[in-house]
C-alpha positions as CSV (number, residue, x, y, z in Angstrom):
1,M,269.7,229.8,105.0
2,S,270.0,226.3,106.3
3,T,270.5,225.4,110.0
4,T,272.5,222.6,111.6
5,T,273.0,221.3,115.2
6,D,276.2,221.2,117.2
7,E,276.3,220.1,120.8
8,N,279.4,222.2,121.5
9,A,278.1,225.3,119.9
10,T,276.8,226.8,123.1
11,A,280.2,227.3,124.7
12,L,281.4,229.3,121.7
13,K,278.4,231.7,121.5
14,E,278.9,235.3,122.4
15,I,276.4,237.2,124.6
16,Q,276.1,240.7,123.4
17,P,274.9,243.4,126.0
18,L,272.1,245.7,124.8
19,E,270.5,248.7,126.4
20,E,267.2,248.0,124.7
21,A,265.6,245.8,122.1
22,T,262.3,245.5,120.1
23,V,260.8,242.2,119.1
24,R,257.7,241.4,117.0
25,F,255.9,238.1,116.7
26,C,253.6,237.9,113.6
27,G,251.6,235.2,111.9
28,D,248.0,234.2,111.2
29,S,245.3,235.3,113.7
30,G,245.1,231.7,114.8
31,D,248.9,231.2,115.3
32,G,249.0,232.4,118.9
33,M,251.0,235.5,118.3
34,Q,249.2,237.5,121.0
35,L,249.9,234.7,123.5
36,A,253.6,234.6,122.5
37,G,253.9,238.3,122.8
38,T,252.1,238.4,126.2
39,Q,254.3,235.7,127.7
40,F,257.5,237.4,126.4
41,S,256.3,240.7,127.9
42,N,255.5,239.2,131.3
43,T,258.8,237.4,131.4
44,S,260.7,240.5,130.5
45,A,258.8,242.4,133.2
46,L,259.7,239.7,135.7
47,A,263.3,240.0,134.6
48,G,263.3,243.7,135.7
49,N,263.2,245.4,132.3
50,D,261.0,248.4,131.6
51,I,258.6,247.3,128.8
52,A,256.1,248.8,126.4
53,T,253.9,246.6,124.1
54,F,251.8,247.1,121.0
55,P,249.4,244.2,120.1
56,D,248.0,244.5,116.6
57,F,245.4,242.2,115.3
58,P,242.8,242.0,112.5
59,A,239.1,242.9,113.1
60,E,237.9,239.6,111.7
61,I,237.4,236.9,114.3
62,R,239.2,234.5,112.0
63,A,240.4,235.9,108.7
64,P,241.3,233.4,105.9
65,R,244.6,231.7,106.7
66,G,247.6,232.9,104.9
67,T,246.1,236.2,103.7
68,L,247.6,239.6,104.3
69,A,244.4,240.9,106.0
70,G,244.6,238.0,108.5
71,V,248.0,238.8,110.0
72,S,248.2,239.3,113.8
73,G,251.2,240.8,115.5
74,F,252.6,241.6,118.9
75,Q,255.5,244.0,119.5
76,I,257.5,244.3,122.7
77,H,260.1,247.0,123.5
78,F,262.1,246.2,126.6
79,A,265.0,248.1,128.0
80,S,267.4,248.7,130.9
81,H,266.1,252.3,131.3
82,D,262.8,254.2,131.2
83,I,261.0,253.8,127.9
84,F,257.7,255.4,126.8
85,T,256.9,253.7,123.4
86,P,256.7,250.1,122.1
87,G,259.6,251.0,119.7
88,E,259.7,252.1,116.1
89,T,261.8,249.8,114.0
90,V,262.2,246.2,115.1
91,D,265.4,244.4,116.1
92,A,264.0,240.9,115.7
93,L,261.1,239.8,113.7
94,V,259.5,236.3,113.9
95,A,257.4,235.6,110.8
96,M,255.3,232.5,110.9
97,N,254.2,232.6,107.2
98,P,254.7,234.6,104.0
99,A,251.8,237.0,104.7
100,A,253.4,237.9,108.0
101,L,256.7,238.5,106.4
102,K,255.2,240.6,103.6
103,T,253.2,242.9,105.9
104,N,255.9,243.4,108.6
105,L,259.3,243.2,106.9
106,G,259.3,247.0,106.3
107,D,259.6,247.6,110.0
108,L,262.7,245.4,110.5
109,K,266.0,247.3,111.0
110,R,268.7,246.7,108.4
111,N,270.8,243.7,109.6
112,G,268.0,242.9,112.0
113,V,267.3,239.3,113.1
114,L,264.6,237.7,110.9
115,I,263.3,234.3,112.1
116,I,261.1,232.6,109.5
117,N,259.0,229.4,109.7
118,S,260.4,228.0,106.5
119,D,257.8,225.1,106.5
120,A,255.0,227.7,105.8
121,F,256.6,229.0,102.7
122,D,254.9,226.7,100.2
123,K,253.5,227.6,96.8
124,K,250.0,228.3,98.0
125,S,251.0,230.5,100.9
126,L,253.5,232.4,98.8
127,G,250.8,233.1,96.2
128,Q,248.3,234.3,98.9
129,A,250.9,236.8,100.1
130,G,251.7,238.0,96.6
131,Y,255.2,236.5,96.2
132,E,256.2,235.2,92.8
133,N,259.4,233.6,94.2
134,N,260.3,232.3,97.6
135,P,262.1,235.2,99.4
136,I,264.1,232.7,101.4
137,G,265.8,231.5,98.3
138,D,266.6,234.8,96.5
139,D,268.5,237.9,97.6
140,S,265.5,240.0,98.6
141,L,266.3,239.4,102.3
142,S,270.1,240.0,102.0
143,G,270.0,243.1,104.2
144,F,268.9,241.0,107.2
145,Q,270.2,238.2,109.4
146,V,267.9,235.5,108.1
147,F,267.3,232.3,110.1
148,A,265.0,229.9,108.2
149,V,263.8,227.4,110.8
150,P,261.4,224.5,110.0
151,M,259.3,225.3,113.0
152,T,256.3,223.2,112.0
153,S,258.2,220.0,111.4
154,M,260.4,220.5,114.5
155,T,257.4,221.1,116.6
156,R,255.7,218.0,115.3
157,G,258.9,216.1,116.1
158,A,259.0,217.5,119.7
159,V,255.4,216.4,120.5
160,D,255.7,213.0,118.8
161,G,254.3,210.3,121.0
162,L,251.6,212.3,122.7
163,D,248.8,211.1,120.5
164,L,247.9,214.5,119.2
165,S,246.3,215.3,115.8
166,V,248.4,217.2,113.3
167,K,246.2,220.3,113.9
168,E,246.8,220.0,117.7
169,A,250.5,219.6,117.2
170,D,250.7,222.6,114.9
171,R,249.0,224.8,117.5
172,C,252.2,224.5,119.6
173,R,254.3,226.3,117.0
174,N,254.0,229.6,118.8
175,F,255.6,228.0,121.9
176,F,258.5,226.8,119.7
177,A,259.0,230.3,118.4
178,M,258.6,231.7,121.9
179,G,261.3,229.3,123.2
180,L,263.7,230.3,120.4
181,V,263.3,234.1,121.2
182,F,263.5,233.4,124.9
183,W,267.0,231.9,124.3
184,L,268.0,234.7,121.9
185,Y,267.4,237.4,124.6
186,G,268.3,235.4,127.7
187,R,264.8,235.1,129.0
188,S,263.8,232.4,131.5
189,M,261.3,229.8,130.5
190,E,260.1,229.2,134.1
191,P,257.3,231.8,134.2
192,T,255.8,230.4,130.9
193,L,256.2,226.8,132.1
194,R,254.2,227.8,135.2
195,F,251.6,229.5,132.9
196,I,251.3,226.3,130.8
197,D,250.8,224.2,134.0
198,A,248.0,226.5,135.2
199,K,246.4,227.1,131.8
200,F,246.2,223.5,130.6
201,S,245.9,221.7,134.0
202,K,242.9,219.8,132.8
203,L,244.5,218.9,129.4
204,P,247.7,217.1,130.4
205,A,248.7,216.1,126.9
206,I,248.3,219.6,125.6
207,A,250.3,220.9,128.5
208,E,253.1,218.5,127.9
209,A,253.1,219.3,124.2
210,N,253.5,223.0,124.9
211,R,256.3,222.3,127.4
212,R,258.1,220.2,124.9
213,A,257.6,222.8,122.1
214,I,259.0,225.8,124.1
215,K,262.0,223.7,125.3
216,A,262.6,222.5,121.8
217,G,262.8,226.1,120.5
218,Y,265.0,227.2,123.4
219,H,267.5,224.3,123.0
220,F,267.5,224.7,119.2
221,G,268.8,228.2,119.7
222,E,271.4,227.0,122.2
223,T,272.8,224.2,120.0
224,T,272.4,225.3,116.3
225,D,275.4,226.7,114.5
226,A,273.2,229.3,112.8
227,F,272.9,231.6,115.8
228,R,276.5,232.8,116.7
229,S,275.4,235.1,119.5
230,S,272.6,235.9,121.8
231,Y,271.7,239.2,123.6
232,K,271.2,240.4,127.1
233,V,269.3,243.5,128.4
234,E,270.0,244.3,132.0
235,K,267.4,245.2,134.6
236,A,266.1,248.8,134.4
237,K,266.7,251.1,137.3
238,L,263.1,251.7,138.2
239,P,261.8,253.3,141.5
240,A,261.7,250.7,144.3
241,G,258.5,248.9,144.7
242,T,256.4,245.9,143.6
243,Y,255.6,245.9,139.9
244,R,253.0,244.1,137.8
245,N,252.7,244.1,134.0
246,M,249.3,245.7,133.2
247,T,247.4,246.5,130.1
248,G,245.5,249.8,130.0
249,N,242.1,248.2,130.3
250,Q,243.2,246.1,133.3
251,A,244.7,249.1,135.0
252,L,241.6,251.2,134.4
253,A,239.4,248.4,135.9
254,W,241.7,248.3,139.0
255,G,241.6,252.0,139.3
256,L,237.8,252.1,139.2
257,M,237.6,249.4,141.9
258,S,240.1,251.4,144.0
259,A,238.0,254.6,143.5
260,A,234.9,252.7,144.8
261,K,236.8,251.5,147.9
262,L,238.3,254.9,148.5
263,S,234.8,256.5,148.5
264,G,233.1,253.7,150.4
265,K,230.9,252.8,147.5
266,K,229.9,249.7,145.6
267,L,230.9,249.7,141.9
268,F,228.2,249.2,139.3
269,L,229.1,248.7,135.6
270,G,226.5,248.8,132.9
271,S,228.1,247.8,129.7
272,Y,227.5,246.4,126.2
273,P,230.5,244.5,124.7
274,I,232.4,246.5,122.1
275,T,236.0,246.4,120.9
276,P,238.3,247.5,122.3
277,A,236.6,248.2,125.6
278,S,235.2,244.8,126.4
279,D,238.2,243.7,128.5
280,I,237.2,246.2,131.2
281,L,233.9,244.4,131.6
282,H,235.7,241.0,131.6
283,E,238.2,242.2,134.2
284,L,235.6,243.8,136.6
285,S,233.4,240.7,136.3
286,K,236.1,238.7,138.2
287,Y,235.7,240.8,141.4
288,K,232.3,240.3,142.9
289,N,234.1,239.8,146.2
290,F,235.0,243.5,146.1
291,D,231.4,244.6,145.8
292,V,231.6,245.0,142.0
293,L,228.4,244.4,140.1
294,T,228.6,244.0,136.3
295,F,225.6,244.1,134.1
296,Q,225.9,243.1,130.4
297,A,223.0,245.0,128.9
298,E,221.1,244.2,125.7
299,D,222.4,247.4,124.1
300,E,224.4,250.6,124.7
301,I,221.4,252.7,125.7
302,A,220.2,250.2,128.3
303,A,223.8,250.0,129.7
304,V,224.1,253.7,130.4
305,C,220.6,254.1,131.7
306,A,221.2,251.3,134.2
307,A,224.3,253.0,135.3
308,I,222.3,256.3,135.8
309,G,220.0,254.3,138.0
310,A,222.9,253.1,140.1
311,A,224.1,256.7,140.4
312,Y,220.7,257.8,141.5
313,G,220.7,255.0,144.1
314,G,223.9,256.3,145.6
315,E,226.6,254.0,144.3
316,M,229.6,254.4,142.0
317,A,228.2,254.2,138.5
318,L,230.2,253.3,135.4
319,T,229.6,252.6,131.7
320,T,232.2,251.6,129.2
321,T,232.2,251.7,125.4
322,S,233.9,252.9,122.2
323,G,233.0,255.6,119.6
324,P,229.9,253.9,118.1
325,G,228.6,253.3,121.6
326,M,229.2,256.9,122.6
327,A,226.9,257.9,119.8
328,L,224.1,255.7,121.1
329,K,224.7,256.8,124.7
330,G,224.5,260.5,123.9
331,E,220.9,261.2,125.0
332,A,221.3,259.4,128.3
333,M,224.6,261.2,128.9
334,G,222.7,264.4,128.5
335,L,220.1,263.1,131.0
336,A,222.9,262.4,133.6
337,M,224.2,265.9,133.1
338,M,220.7,267.3,133.6
339,L,220.2,265.2,136.7
340,E,223.6,266.3,137.9
341,L,224.6,262.8,139.1
342,P,228.1,261.4,139.2
343,L,228.7,258.9,136.4
344,V,232.0,257.7,134.9
345,I,231.8,257.2,131.1
346,V,234.8,255.4,129.5
347,D,235.4,255.7,125.8
348,V,238.2,253.5,124.5
349,Q,238.6,255.1,121.1
350,R,239.1,253.1,117.9
351,G,239.3,253.9,114.2
352,G,236.1,255.4,112.8
353,P,233.7,256.6,111.6
354,S,230.8,254.0,111.9
355,T,232.2,250.5,112.4
356,G,235.5,251.8,111.0
357,L,238.6,250.0,112.2
358,P,237.5,248.2,115.3
359,T,240.9,246.8,116.3
360,K,243.0,249.8,115.4
361,T,243.7,252.9,117.4
362,E,242.6,256.5,116.8
363,Q,241.9,259.8,118.8
364,A,239.0,261.0,116.8
365,D,236.3,261.0,119.6
366,L,237.4,264.2,121.3
367,L,234.9,266.5,119.7
368,Q,232.2,263.9,120.2
369,A,233.1,263.8,123.9
370,M,233.0,267.6,124.1
371,F,229.9,268.3,122.1
372,G,228.1,265.0,121.1
373,R,224.8,265.8,123.0
374,N,221.9,268.0,122.2
375,G,221.6,271.4,123.8
376,E,224.2,273.1,126.1
377,S,225.5,269.9,127.7
378,P,229.0,270.4,129.2
379,I,230.7,267.3,130.6
380,P,234.3,267.2,131.9
381,V,236.7,265.2,129.9
382,I,240.1,263.7,131.0
383,A,242.4,261.4,129.1
384,A,244.9,258.7,130.1
385,C,248.4,258.9,128.6
386,S,249.7,255.3,129.1
387,P,248.5,251.9,130.3
388,A,249.7,252.5,133.9
389,D,248.3,256.0,133.9
390,C,244.8,254.5,133.4
391,F,244.8,253.5,137.1
392,D,245.3,257.1,138.3
393,V,243.0,258.6,135.8
394,A,240.1,256.3,137.0
395,I,240.5,257.5,140.5
396,E,240.8,261.2,139.5
397,A,237.7,260.9,137.3
398,W,235.6,259.6,140.2
399,R,237.0,262.3,142.5
400,I,235.9,265.0,140.1
401,A,232.5,263.4,139.4
402,T,231.6,263.2,143.1
403,R,233.0,266.6,144.1
404,F,231.1,268.4,141.3
405,M,228.1,266.1,140.9
406,T,228.6,265.6,137.2
407,P,229.1,262.8,134.7
408,I,232.7,262.7,133.5
409,I,234.2,261.1,130.4
410,I,237.5,259.2,130.4
411,L,239.2,258.9,127.0
412,T,241.7,256.1,126.3
413,D,242.3,254.4,123.0
414,G,243.1,251.0,121.5
415,Y,246.8,251.6,121.7
416,I,246.7,252.3,125.5
417,A,243.9,249.8,126.2
418,N,245.7,246.8,124.7
419,G,249.3,247.9,125.3
420,S,251.0,247.0,128.6
421,E,253.8,248.3,130.8
422,P,255.1,247.7,134.4
423,W,252.8,249.3,136.9
424,R,254.1,250.0,140.4
425,I,251.5,248.7,142.9
426,P,250.7,251.6,145.2
427,K,250.3,251.3,149.0
428,V,246.6,251.6,149.9
429,D,247.5,254.1,152.6
430,D,249.1,256.4,150.0
431,L,245.9,256.7,148.0
432,P,243.9,259.7,149.3
433,K,240.3,259.0,150.4
434,I,237.4,260.3,148.3
435,E,235.1,262.0,150.8
436,I,231.5,261.9,149.9
437,K,228.8,263.5,152.1
438,H,225.1,262.6,151.6
439,P,222.5,264.7,153.3
440,G,221.0,263.1,156.3
441,P,217.3,262.5,157.4
442,R,215.1,265.6,157.9
443,N,212.4,266.1,160.4
444,E,208.9,267.5,159.7
445,D,210.0,270.8,161.4
446,D,213.0,271.2,159.1
447,P,212.6,273.4,156.0
448,P,211.9,271.6,152.7
449,F,214.8,269.8,151.1
450,M,216.3,271.8,148.3
451,A,217.6,269.1,145.8
452,Y,219.4,271.7,143.7
453,K,220.7,274.1,146.3
454,R,224.4,274.4,145.5
455,D,227.6,274.6,147.5
456,E,230.6,276.9,146.8
457,K,231.6,274.7,143.8
458,L,228.0,274.8,142.4
459,A,227.5,271.1,143.2
460,R,224.1,270.0,144.4
461,P,223.6,267.5,147.2
462,W,223.6,263.8,146.5
463,A,220.5,262.5,148.2
464,I,220.0,258.8,148.7
465,P,216.5,257.6,147.7
466,G,214.4,256.6,150.7
467,T,216.2,258.9,153.2
468,P,213.4,260.4,155.4
469,G,212.6,264.0,154.4
470,L,214.6,264.0,151.2
471,M,211.9,263.3,148.7
472,H,212.6,265.3,145.5
473,R,211.9,265.4,141.8
474,V,214.5,264.3,139.1
475,G,214.2,264.0,135.3
476,G,215.3,265.4,132.0
477,L,213.0,268.5,132.1
478,E,214.6,271.8,133.1
479,K,214.9,272.4,136.8
480,Q,213.9,275.4,138.9
481,D,217.0,276.7,140.6
482,G,217.2,275.4,144.2
483,T,214.1,273.2,144.4
484,G,214.6,271.1,141.2
485,N,210.9,271.3,140.3
486,V,210.0,271.5,136.6
487,S,210.4,275.0,135.3
488,Y,209.7,276.5,131.8
489,D,210.6,280.0,132.9
490,P,213.0,281.5,130.2
491,Q,215.2,283.4,132.7
492,N,215.5,280.4,134.9
493,H,216.5,278.2,131.9
494,H,219.2,280.8,130.9
495,H,220.4,280.9,134.5
496,M,220.5,277.1,134.9
497,V,222.4,276.6,131.6
498,K,225.0,279.1,132.6
499,T,225.2,277.6,136.1
500,R,225.9,274.0,134.8
501,A,228.5,275.4,132.5
502,Q,230.2,277.4,135.3
503,K,230.2,274.3,137.5
504,V,232.3,272.4,134.9
505,A,234.5,275.4,134.4
506,N,235.2,275.6,138.1
507,I,236.9,272.2,137.9
508,A,239.9,274.1,136.5
509,D,240.4,275.5,140.1
510,F,240.3,272.0,141.5
511,V,242.8,270.2,139.3
512,P,246.6,270.7,139.1
513,E,248.1,273.3,136.9
514,Q,249.7,272.1,133.6
515,E,253.2,270.8,133.9
516,L,255.9,271.5,131.4
517,M,258.9,269.4,130.3
518,G,261.7,271.8,129.4
519,A,262.1,275.5,129.3
520,E,259.1,277.7,130.2
521,S,259.4,279.6,126.9
522,G,261.1,279.0,123.6
523,K,260.7,278.3,119.9
524,V,258.5,275.2,119.9
525,L,256.1,273.7,122.4
526,V,254.7,270.2,121.6
527,L,251.2,269.9,123.1
528,S,249.9,266.4,123.2
529,W,247.1,264.4,124.7
530,G,246.1,260.7,125.2
531,G,248.2,257.9,123.7
532,T,250.6,260.2,121.8
533,Y,252.4,260.9,125.1
534,G,255.2,258.3,124.7
535,S,256.2,259.3,121.2
536,C,256.1,263.0,121.9
537,R,258.0,262.8,125.2
538,T,260.7,260.6,123.6
539,A,261.1,262.9,120.6
540,V,261.3,266.0,122.7
541,A,263.8,264.4,125.1
542,R,266.0,263.3,122.1
543,L,266.0,266.9,120.7
544,Q,266.5,268.5,124.1
545,A,269.6,266.3,124.5
546,Q,270.9,267.9,121.3
547,G,270.4,271.3,122.7
548,K,267.3,272.1,120.7
549,A,264.8,274.8,122.0
550,V,261.7,272.6,122.4
551,S,259.4,271.9,125.3
552,H,256.6,269.4,125.9
553,A,253.2,269.8,127.7
554,H,250.9,266.8,127.9
555,L,247.3,267.4,128.7
556,R,245.3,265.1,131.0
557,Y,242.4,267.6,131.6
558,L,240.7,268.4,128.3
559,N,237.5,270.0,129.6
560,P,238.1,272.3,131.3
561,F,241.8,272.9,130.3
562,P,244.2,273.6,133.2
563,K,244.0,277.3,134.2
564,N,247.6,278.1,133.3
565,L,247.5,276.6,129.9
566,G,246.9,279.9,128.1
567,A,250.0,281.5,129.7
568,I,252.1,278.5,128.7
569,L,250.9,278.6,125.1
570,S,251.6,282.3,124.8
571,S,255.3,281.8,125.9
572,F,256.3,279.9,122.7
573,E,256.8,281.0,119.2
574,Q,255.1,277.9,117.7
575,V,252.8,275.2,119.1
576,L,252.8,271.8,117.5
577,I,249.8,269.5,118.3
578,P,250.3,265.8,117.1
579,E,247.0,263.9,117.0
580,L,245.7,260.7,115.6
581,N,242.8,262.6,114.0
582,L,242.6,265.6,111.6
583,G,243.1,268.3,114.2
584,Q,240.4,268.2,116.9
585,L,242.5,269.4,119.9
586,R,244.0,272.0,117.5
587,M,240.5,273.3,116.8
588,L,239.7,273.7,120.5
589,I,243.1,275.3,121.3
590,R,242.7,277.8,118.4
591,D,239.2,278.6,119.4
592,K,239.9,279.2,123.1
593,Y,243.3,280.8,123.1
594,L,243.5,282.3,119.6
595,V,246.8,280.5,119.1
596,D,247.7,279.5,115.5
597,A,248.7,276.0,116.5
598,I,250.3,273.7,113.9
599,G,248.9,270.2,113.5
600,L,250.7,266.9,112.9
601,N,247.9,264.5,112.0
602,K,247.7,260.8,111.2
603,V,244.7,258.5,110.8
604,Q,246.2,255.2,109.7
605,G,245.2,253.0,112.7
606,K,248.7,253.2,114.0
607,P,250.4,255.3,116.7
608,F,253.0,258.0,115.8
609,T,256.6,257.0,115.7
610,T,259.1,259.0,117.6
611,T,260.9,259.9,114.3
612,E,257.7,261.3,112.7
613,I,257.4,263.8,115.6
614,A,261.1,264.6,115.9
615,D,261.2,265.3,112.1
616,K,258.3,267.7,112.3
617,I,259.8,269.5,115.3
618,E,263.1,269.9,113.5
619,S,261.3,271.3,110.4
620,L,259.8,274.0,112.7
621,L,263.0,274.7,114.4
622,G,264.9,274.9,111.0
């Protein structure tokens, strides 16, 4: 539809109150959709809304312009109440070209707001997207509120006189789109204007162009006759405190730094860049002033081996990767388990196998984390459930690793890592200290140091190299119980294998019992882990509000399981396990508890929707 301008239109426009809304920006991977979404998210968080985001971008660094494979998107769900997902269907869709429209239109609600950059709908671009006719001119979009805005030409007009090339001017289109959506949902431009000033401080012409573009989009929404109303989402009633919008990778990095401080250790990261884990390396590299040392190794094996060296040296050791890197690190992880040194291994899962879907989410590394090493090589595994939860999981992982002298695996996924939500900044005094005791120097008259003499939790002492009297042997060969000397004795090997396994099993007595949302018994229990938390919790809450007999348990501790999990499972007629894999947790649950769990499985590179889970629950209840 065409648009016109009217200076008096603003006074006539209605502001409609909403409890929540979901917006998606989509366009070419070079159109700045991730920046637009991030700025809208930050502004919504500053406005006091609860938010959840879902960035979605292609694996190619720069896919061919205008192609379906090159579409990049960013979805933001913001609300005046607690939310746990980035939304299912979209209330407002911004499509910067035909390919973006083609790949995203199916997620837009009927009668939803559709904002199109009409300048991009030329014959070539329509053909690339598979359109025979221009959808703006036919009735294929009749079920939506369509606003065809010539964003490219209006942006060029806004930046006229700044002596920019056409290419430079067109790069400002995302700010025009941003400004229009800011007006549509009553967002302030001030935070983004401050961002522009800081980001482009050395490029004054570019900064001014982006300022003009965002203001042009905002004022276009104010003055055009096309938009008859705008929307307002009130502040959410969140617990009192200071909040910051955080991605999962950022929250994990901050949690790891906090864990190091709480234990009085320096933090060493040995890492090799890999999507979607690289941002942890990027974030930690900013904080040398907090005794953080980051080492970008030549490969995954060197990265984890360097981290093992840091652990042997008595500092907090960390390595980060994704599924392919976990495969390469497997032998060294077995070495760390054999040495019985504390080491945090972060696996930000992505679509596999092999290179797979590098920028898409999946939960298919659980069995790899459990068993992906030679021999009997038990390592504890815990998983984050949301971006903000990554902070707490990082601290908990280091607490377990140091108390039990073991490597530990943290599982997150691309959905958690790249998504964001408000995180309440904790008070430092409220974070419990992580007490670590190293054995002190020994005199010649003292008995020999026993490097593998265990305490009540079967943890061995963490001896710092160079401490007088604590010389001992370490390595990958089997240890003699107590001394740590090399031993090939069959009975000793059997004893040591069982002892290491029992040490990991003992963690179940150290961690909290499993919590349950809903009745302690009933017809259906939804058992979830990792990034499925938000969809499962929302689906269960929706059905509980309808009086349905369903409860929800979300697992953080995957090896070992919480000690009361078996009792919980046996209290329900049916157990449903939604996973973004083909049933890996279901396999473990069936094996350990002999429960005939039912799977809901999806491997499409996308998270579950709430409706998918609710529909499956209702089919079981029915």
